[in-house]
N, C-alpha and C positions, 0 to 999 in steps of 0.2 A: 503495501498499499505505501510504503513511504516514497519505495523507489517510482511510482504512479503519480506519485504527487509532484517527484523531482522533475521527470520529464516533461509534467504540463507546465509546471512553472518556467521550464527550460525555455519550452516552446511560447510561451507568452510572453517572455522577455523578447527573445528572438525575434516575435511579430513587434510589438512592442518598439523596439529600434529598427526593427528595417521599414516601419510606417515612421519612426520619427526621420529617419534619413532620406526616404522619399519627400516628405512634407517639407524638410529643409533643403532639400536638392531642386523641388517646384518653386519654392519659396525663393530661389536665388537668381533674380534678374537683373546679372550683371556680365559685361562681356568686356577684354581689354584687346583689342587690336594695335600691332606692332606693324608700322609700315616701313620696310625694311629695303633702302635699294641707295642708287647714287646719286645725289643731291647736288654735285657741282663739278662733276667731271664729264665724260664723252657718253655716257647714258641719260644724264638729266634731263635732256628734252623726251626721250621715249619714257620716263619713271617720274624722278623728282618732287617737286612740291605737287606737280601737279597729280600724281598716281596719288598720294595722301587723301585730296582734295575729293577725286575719285570716289575714296571709300567712305569720305564722310557724306558724300551723296548718297551711297548706297545704305547707308546709318541712316540717313535720312528720310530718304525712300522706303526702307523697310516695315517702316510704322511702328517697330518697337517704342521709342522714346514715346509716342503717345501711349502707351500701353504701360507704361510706366518701368521701364527698360532702362539702364543707366549704363552705357557704351564707353568705351574712352579707345582716342584714338592716338596711339603715340606713333612718331617718322624718329628716323636713325640713319647716318650715310654711311653705309658698308666702305665707302672709298675702293669698291672692287678686291678688298683683299678678304679673303675666307676666312683669319684667324682674328680680323678685323668685325665681320659680320657675326660670327660664331660667339663672341667674345661682346657684343650688344644682344645677339638675341638669347644668350645664356643670362646677363644682367636683367633684361626684363620679366622673361621665365621666373627666375628665382628672388626677385626682389620687387618688381613691378606686376607678378601676378598677371603675365601677358598670357593670352588663350589661343591666340594665332597670331601668323605672321605673315603678313601679305606680300607680294611682288618678288623680292632675290632676282631683278637681273643681274647676269653675268654667272653663268652657270656652275663654276668653281665653288661662289660663295653657296649657291642654292643648294648644290649636294651637298655640303658641311652643314648647313642648319637642319636639312631632312635628315641627317643623321640625328643631330641637336634633340627635335621634336620627336624622333622614335624613342627617343635614351627619356626625354623629358616627360611624355606622354601630352605632349602641346601639337600644333597643329601647322604645318606650311600648306597656305595657298599660294602655291606661283602663279607667275604668270609671266616676271622677265625671263627667268633661266630659262634657257632652248633645249638643253640638252635632253636627249629621250630617253637617255640613262634613268632620271628622275621617276619614270613609268615603266622603265625596263629591268634590266638589274641593278639597282639600286634603288627600288621600290618600297615603299614601305607604308603599313597602314596610317601611317598619320600626313602622307604628304598628296596634294593634290596637283594636277599641273591643269591650267584651264585653257588658254586661250590658243597655244600652240606650240610647235615642236619641232625640232631637228627631221624627222621624220617626215613632218609635212612638207616643211619649206622644200625637200629634197625633192618627194613627191610629185609635187607641185613644177616649181621650176626647172630642175634637173631634169625631168621626165619631157617637159614638154620643146625644152630648148634641144635638147638631143634631139628627138622624134621630127625637129624641124628642120634637122640634118644637120646641129652644132654637135660634133659626133666625136670633136676631142675636145679636151680642157685640160686648163691651169688651173690650179688654185692659188690662189693669195689668202692665208689663212693665220686668223687670230691666235698667238701664241698659249692657247689654259683649253680648257675643257670642252667649252663651248665649240671655237672653232674647232678640233679637233672632231669632237661628233657631228659638226656640221657636213666639214670634209666627208668622212666614213661614210657617214649617209648617202650622201650625194651620189659620191665618188660607187657606188654599191648600186642606187639607181641608173647611172650613165652606163656603166658596165652591163647592169641588165637587157637594159635598154638600144645595145648595141652599140654604146658606144667605149672611147676607149681615154684612160686617164693619161695624159704625157709625163705630167710630174706636178709641181708644187713646192712653194716658197713659206716659210712661217713668219710672220714680221710680230715684234712686239704687240702688247697691248696700250695702243692711246699712243702710238709713234705718230710723228712730223712728217718723216721723210722716206718716201714709198718709190722712191726711185729707181733704187737699186731692184726692187722686188718687181715694178713693173718693167723693167728691162729683162729680167729673167722671164716674164710673162709671154713680154714678145720676142725673145730670143725660140721660144718655143715653139712658136707656130702655130697654137692651137686655136680653132675656129673660139671657143668660149675660154674667156679670164673669169672663173669660180671667185666672187666674192664671199667668202667665207667668213665674215666678220659682221660687225654692225654699228651703229651709232654713228659717233664720230670717226672711226676707223673707217668706216664706208664712204661717207661723205668725202672724207681728205683723198683716199686712193680713186673713188670717181673723179674728183675734181685731178688730179696728178696726172691720172691714166687721159683727159682731155688734153694735157698739155703737153705728152706724150704722142697725143696723135695716134694711140690704141686703136678707136672704134674706124676713125678715117683711113687706117692702113688696112682693113678688112678683119679685125677681130671683135669680136661680141663681148661687152661687159656683161656676167649675169651677176645682179646685186640677190645674193641668196637670205638675205634679211636685210628689208627695206623697210620704214615708218616713213609715214606721211607728212613727219618734221626733217626726215633727213630729205624730202623732196623740196619741202619749202626752203631747205636750207640751202642747199644745191642752185633752186630755181629751174624752170621749165626748161630754158634755153637750154642746161646743162645733163638735165636730167631726162629727157623725153627719149621716150625708144627703151628705156628700161623694163625688166620684165621681170615679176616678182608675184612672190605667194603672201596672202594674208588670210586671217579668216573673219579680218570686221573693217570696214571702212564707212567713214560719217555718212557717206550720201547714197549706201544701201538699198532700204528702203522709209519708208517715213518713220517707225521706231526710230533707228538708228539717227534719223538726221533730227529729231523732237530732241532725244537726250545729249546729243554734240552740241545743238544751240543753246541748251543748258549748262554743259561742259565749259562750252567755249566762255560765256557768260562771265564765269567764276576765275576761268584757267590766267595763269600767268601769259601776258603778251597776247591774249585771245587767241592760243594756238585751239585747232583742232585735237580730237582724242586722239592718242595714238595705242595700235591693237591690243598692248599693255595694259596701259591704263584704262579702257575699256572693258578690259578681263579681268582689272581690280574691281570696278565694280561689281561685273556678275559673281566674279566668287564670292567676293564678302554678303553678297543680297543672300546669294543660296545657303553662303552659312549660318545669315542671320536667319533663316527660314527653319533651318536644321533645327537650332537653337529652340525657335518658335515650338516646331514639331515635338520639343521633345519638353514642353511643359517648363523649361528652364532651363540652366547652364550648367550640366554635370563636372565642367573642368575636367573633362577626359576626353584628349583627342579623339582618342581610337573611335570612341564610341560618338561622337559628335560625326567623325566624318564616314561610318557607318553609316548615319543616319540621313548623310548631305550623297550617300549612294543609295540609299531606299530611296527617297523621296523624289520625285520628276522634276530636271531643272525646267526652267522657264525665264527670260527675262527679254528685254526690248532689243537687244544688242546681238544676242547671239541664239535666239528664240529653245525650242525646244531639240534636248537630246539628254541622253543616259550621260550619268558619272561614273564611268566602268569601273569593275574591280581593281583595276589596276591604277586607279585613280586619274585617268584620264578623259578628260570631257571632251566628248564624241561631235562636234561640229563640221559642218560644210569649210573650206576651203574656198580662193578665189585667186586663181590668175590675172593678174591687173597688167596693164603696162600706163607707162606714164604720158599723159598726154603731150603734145605738141604747143609750144602758147600760143598757138591760135586758134586750138580747140579747147581751151579754157575759157568756161562761161564766167567765171570771177574768181575771188581768192578761196582757195582750198580745192577747189575743183580741178583735180590734179590726174584723176586714173579712171581708163575707162577697161572696161569689165573684158576680157579674153575668152575665159572658160571658168566653169564652176565645178568644184573637186566635191564628190559626195562625201559626205563624212564618212561613210564607212573606207573610203579610199585615203581619205587623210590622215587617218592612226594607222599605227602601227597592227595588223591582225592579232589578234589575243593568241590565234594559233602558231604563232612567230614570237611570243611574247616570251623573256627572260625574267620577268616580275614571278619572285616568288609565291606574291599573293593568288597569281592566277592557277586555279584547277582546270587539270588537262586533262 
């Protein structure tokens, strides 16, 4: 009898504890988001302060503030250094109770922070880091990649240009994780499509002089010079390629990652004719136009949003939907990400599409060409659509995935 009473008492206490925990969890309507990116260097235009503003727009548009939630947004500059990025992220998580870290342009930083959020059971809402390894061999249950990756860029631009006759390639590659992944993935697509890679050269991140690298590209006689870099490196290499007369002498530049901010910086006279792949453009449809006009009104220099800034908005909006669906914040990164994968994604910028088990948001991609100056109808009217890449083709098939979370 004593044993029965003890068992009942233990069961009662366990139920009471569970009920208390559930109640406390349901009452926790707080969240802290840290936006970690390049605030002052070559990726500041595509991320920077305007990415922080996009995240704050998502917080406002979520409707949670009106429902009594308290959501704080922090920001930090990782200076394109993985150790700096990890130190900021660690301090945020340990001392400021940051639940989710957003953006992380620079794949070296993104991969390092992805490991940290796994260790700390926080969340990485990656939009800036392009390496497909983030949802491949380096994937984990705490990281998602929302707007693009190197597989998407390679499949879009690499395949299109090779099919169009650009069957020999030479790469100018940023010498870090992103550049290596982009060259690797594009090379695979080029050779699979019947092309040949003649060589390549690596350049330091944020270099100012591309002359020796462009000379090697010119001497290769490759039909396509693939720029496996981004931001200021891309614009500088394109400007200097024009000075070298690369295109005039018969070679074509492939900007494997080009943002609208880059085109704006270059100007249509220099950038026209460039072919590239993105998953977002402000002038795609009524939804993107309406949101982008709101963004532009708040943005530094009245800029239109980059693909990654739009991705930050959409990813954070979906993250907050998951918190609301959970009834409160459990401060359990893996649990929240699991809920994000469970509920359908739907936003005005990327539309509907699943968040896959490997953490990759499945959305269409678009092959664009930069307009000639006379084709543009006004400021920021820079792109013409060449082709739409179906969502199922824009991401690496799960059957080929190296992600340990994928069940085969």
